[in-house]
Structure formats: C-alpha cells, structure tokens
N, C-alpha and C positions, 0 to 999 in steps of 0.2 A: 504494500500500500504506500503510495507516494503522497507527500504533503502537498496541499494546494498552494500554489505560488501566491505571494502577496499581490494585491491588485493595485496598480497605479494608473491614475487618469491624468493625462497631460493636456491642459487647455492651451490652444495655440500650438498644437503638436507638429505642424509642418513649417513653422517659422524657423528663423536662424537658430535661436536658442532651444525652442521646443523640440525640434527634430533631433538635435544632439542629445537632449534629455531622454527622449523616447528610446533612442538606440542604447544609451548608457544604462538606463533602467532595465531594458530587455536583456542586455548582457549580464546584468546583475541577478537575473532570474525572476524579475517581476513579470506579471501578466499585464501588459501595457495597452491602454486604450487612449487614442487621441481624440480631441474635440476641436473642430474647426469648421468654417463655413463653406469651404471650397472642396468638394469631393475630388475634383481633378487635381488640385494641388496636393491633397492628402495622399492620393494613390501614386502620384508621381514621386513625392519626397520620401515617404515611408510606406511602400506598397504592401508590405507583409503584415502591417499592424491592423488591429481592429479600430474602427472609426465611428464616431457619432458626428454626423454632419449637422451643425447648428450654427447660427449667427450668435456668437457668445454675447454680444452687446444687447441682444433682444430676448434672451431666454429668461423666463420668469422663475421666481423662487420655487414654485411647485415642481416645475420641470427639472430644475437643478436637483431637487431631492431624488428624482428618478434617475437622472444621469449619474449622480455621484454615489448612489446606493451601493453599499458594500465595499467602497474603496478604502484601502489601508492608507494610501497617500494620494493627495491631489496636488499636482504641480501646476501653478498658474504661470505659464510662460506666454500668455496672450498679451497683445498690446498693439498699439498703432503709434507711429512716430509723429504724425501731424494730421490735423483735420483735413479731410478731403471729401470728394464725392462718395467715396466708399467707406471712410473711416470716421467714427464718432468717438472722440477721445473721452468725453465724459461717460458715454455709454459703456465703453470697454474697460476703462481704468477705474471708474467710480461705481456706477450703477451695477454693473455685472459683479464687481467684487463684493458689494454690499449684499446682493442677492445670494451669492455663493456662501458668504459668511452666515447669513440667516439660515440657509439650507443645511449647512454643516452643524450649526448650533441646534437646529431642530432634531437632526439625526443623533447628536450627542445626548440629548434629553431622553432618547429612546435606547441609549446604551451603545451606540456606535461611535467609536473614537477614531477619527480620521486626522492624520497629520496634514496640514496645509503648508506647502513650500511655495512661497510667493516670490517671483522674480521681479524685483523693482529695478532701480537704476541709481548709480551714483549721481549726485547733483539734485535729487528731488527735494523740494521744499515748497511750502505754501506761497512763498514770495519769489520763486524762481522766475527766470526771464522768459520762459516758454510754457505753453499749456501742457506739453508732454510731461514736464516735471511737476507742475502744480497738480494735475489730475492724478499722476502717480502717487504724489504725497497724500492726497485725499484717500486713495485706495489703501495705502499703507496704514493710515490712521484708523480706517474702519477695521482692519485686521487686528491691529495692536489693541484696540478697545474691546475686543471680543475675548471670551474665555477659552477660545479654541487652542489646540495644540498647534502652534504655528512657528515657522522660521521664515524670516524675510532676508533675501540675499540682494545686495545692491552691487552688481558688477560695474566696473569702469568700462572703458571702450573695449568692445569685444572684437577680437581678431581671430579670423579663421579662414577656411577655404572660400566660404561664401561671404557676401558683403551686403550691408544694408545701412541706410541712414548715414551717420557721420563716418562710419567705416567705409562705406561706398564712396563718399566724397574724397577721403584721403587716398583710396586706391585709384580713383579716377585721376586725381592730381598727380599721382606717382606714374601714371601711364602716358603722360604727355610726351610725344616724341621730340627729342633734341632739346627741349626746353623744360626747365623746372618752374612750375607756377607755385610760388609760396603763398599759401592761404593761411592767414593769421600765424605767421612763422614763429612768433615769440610766445604764443600760448602754450601752456604746459598741460600735458596729458599723461595719465597712467592707463595702462591697458591690461587685458587678461585674455588668455587664449580660450576659445570656445570649449575645448576639451576639459580645461580646468573648471569652467563654469558647470559643465555637465557632471563632473566628478563631485563638485560641491553639492549639487542637487542630490546625487546618490548618497553622499554622507548624511545629508539632512533626512532623506527618506528612510535610511536604515535606522535612524534614531541616534546616530553618533553625535549629533549636535543637539544641545539642550533646547527644549521648548522655550519660546520667548526670545530667541536670539535674533538680533538685527545686526547684520554684518556686511561690510564691504567685501567683495571678492575681487582682489586686485594684486598686481605685482607690488613689490616694495618700492622700487624706484620708478622714475618717470623720465620724460624727455620732452623736448619741444616738438611742436607739430612738424617743423622742418625736418628734424632728425627722424621722426616717424615716417614721413613721406619718403625720405631717402632710403630708409630700411625697406619699405615696401617696394620701392623702385628696384632695388637690388634683388629682392625676392621674386619679382615678376620677370626678371631677366633683362631689363632694359639697360642700355648703356648710360654712362654718366652724362648728365645734360651739358650741352654746349653753352647754354645761356640760362641764367636764373633771373626770374622776374617776380617781384612782389605785387600781388593783386591789391590795389588800393581798397581800403575799407568802404569808401562810398560806392565804388563800382560793385563791390561784393554785395552791398545792400540792394542795389538796383537789380542785380542778377537774381538774388534770393527772392525779391518781391515778385519778379516775373515767374520764377519757379513756383511760388505759392499760388499764383493765379492759375497756372497750368495744373497744379495739384488739385484744384477744385474740379478739374475735368477728369481726374483719375491718374495723372502721371506722377508717380512717386519719385521725383527728382532728388538726387543727393544734395542739390543746391538749395533746398528749401530752408527757410529761416530757422527752423528748429535745430538743424544740424549746425548751422553757423553759430547760433547763440549758445548752443551746448558746448561747442569747442572753444568759443570765445571766453566763456565763464570758467574755463579750465576743468578738465575731467580728472578728478582725483578722489582717492579714498584712503582710509587707514586700515591695513589688514590686521591690526593688533587684536581686535575683537574676534575676528574669525580664527586667528591662531590660538587665542586663549580658550575658545570654545572647543578646540580639538580639531579644527579644520586643517587640511593639508596645505602646506605652503604653496603659493602660486608661483609658477615659473615666469620669467621674463618672456614675452611673446617671441623674442628673437630665438629662443631655444627651440620651441616647436616649429617655428617657420623654417629654421635651418634643417629640420628633419622631415619637412613636408614640402618638397620642391614644387614650385608652381608648374602646373601642367598647361598644355596648349590653350585650353579654354579660358584660363585666368587672364592673360593679357588681352585676349579677344573680348572678354566681358568688360574689362576695365576701360579700354580705350573709347568705346562708344557710349559709356554709361552716362556721360553728361548730356548726350543728345536726346531730344524728345523722340517718341516713337513716330 
C-alpha cells in the first residue's frame, strides 16, 4: 500500500514563477494541480499536469472552496504586472487573495489545515510608485491579518530562461546589436534565479519554514543595472558593444507612456511604466530573515546563468521583444 502524495495547487501555474513551482513540487513528489485562465497556455507550458481553467480574478469564494478542497498546500504565484485590456490588478492581487483567504479560513473551521505560500515581490508597499506594488501590498496585508498557516516570499528581480516585465526589459536592452543602451544605468538591483525561487517554495511547502514568515528571496549582493545588462549580454552570446548610449530619462518617460497606451490594447511591452518605476526605485531585499528561518542561501544569478548556456531561441526572443506585434 502506497501513501497518497500530498496535494499542491499552484495558482498562476503557467507563469514564469508558477511553472517553475509546479515542476519543482512535482519533482518533490506532490500531486500538483495548476489554476489559470488560458487552457492553451497551460497545456503548452506544463502539459502533463492537471489543470483547473478559471479566471482567478473572477472566481468567487464559494468556488474557491471547491477548487482548493483537500489541498495540503496552495501556492499563489498568480499576478499581473500592469493594468491592461486583459489584466485587472486589483482583481488578481487584492480581491482574489481576499476570497482565497476566506475560503481557506472556512475550510480550517471544518478541520482542514492548508498551508498558503504566497509569492509577493520585493518593493511592495502601500505608498509604492506603481499599482503593481500597492495592490500586492494590499494582498499581503489580507494574508498577514488572517489566522491561516501562511508564508509570504518576496523575490527580487527574477532571472531565468524565460523573461517577463523588468527582466524582459533588461534582456531586450542587452540584445541591442553593436550598441549598449543604458537604461537607468546607476540604479541598483538585486536578483534571484528562478530555480532558487522554486526551491524556496518547496521548502515552504514541506513545512521547513515556520508559519508567519515574511521573507525576501534574494542574493546577498547586488549590482547596477548597467552591470546586469552587460552580464546578460555576455550570457546571450552577443559581442561587446561598439558604442554605449545612455537613454535620457525624459525620453524613457515618453516611451513608457506610449507602451502603457498600447498595453490597454493587450500588448504587454517590457517598456511599460511599471517596469521603469520598479527598476528606478531600486530592486533590493534583505535575505537575513529567510536565512534565519532555515531557508537555503540564494546563489548569485551569475552562477546558474554560467551553467545554463543561452540557446538559439534566447537571442531571437530578446532582440524583437521591444517591438509591438
């Protein structure tokens, strides 16, 4: 007779972080189910998983009770970077989180204890410069005010084979042929590899991390955006630039304003204002809480990038990324 595997449900399971979490949890022996609104994306990214196809921002509390029933751990990796024709930041970051919390609280009253591992972000605050961060902060607050068994992880800039948001912007800047475009060159960022974020989720899911832990997941050191772009350029296999140009901040504002307008039509440009404001505010975190909670030290992203050579699609993806469809 075999033991029934623990059940994990990953919200936003085909996203950059969610898909890595699904694979890591499955490798750990969990029976994993993903939740997301696009069946096509779900089957393309993690084809062998079980899926519940729902628009997370619109699911009511009663339906969450059904979806999450029997789960040992729920990983909330869902999110949207900026308001657009497809994405409702308040709906996905605040309303959905409150409904999920209420559903899990109701299940707890009936004797079901589910750990909630919530993926937030470094830089969240009620007075942050972009709605992504303020709505994330409101969702975090709803979880922290609850009696649930929760762990909140706040990764810094996530680096990995895929790219999205601010990571996509940096990779696109790194892929410019012959010329280096310095975007906010003096801003400081810390980053973390996607594999380390997924491992942190596994540690939290296993119960290695105490309930009520709120921790940054990040490397110890950091670097300027210029140095980060240069490192990504080398990883992508591009030659050293012949010319280096700093993009003036006023011009960057005009470009991001135009990208925001196009975002309303559904184009998720890496040049949207949330990416710019997030990088400009500096992306940083303190790994001390994570380390004290028993979390594994995070590597510098240079280490996993060195062991993960860029394949042909990576430069092809990066070069046209700034262009609209």
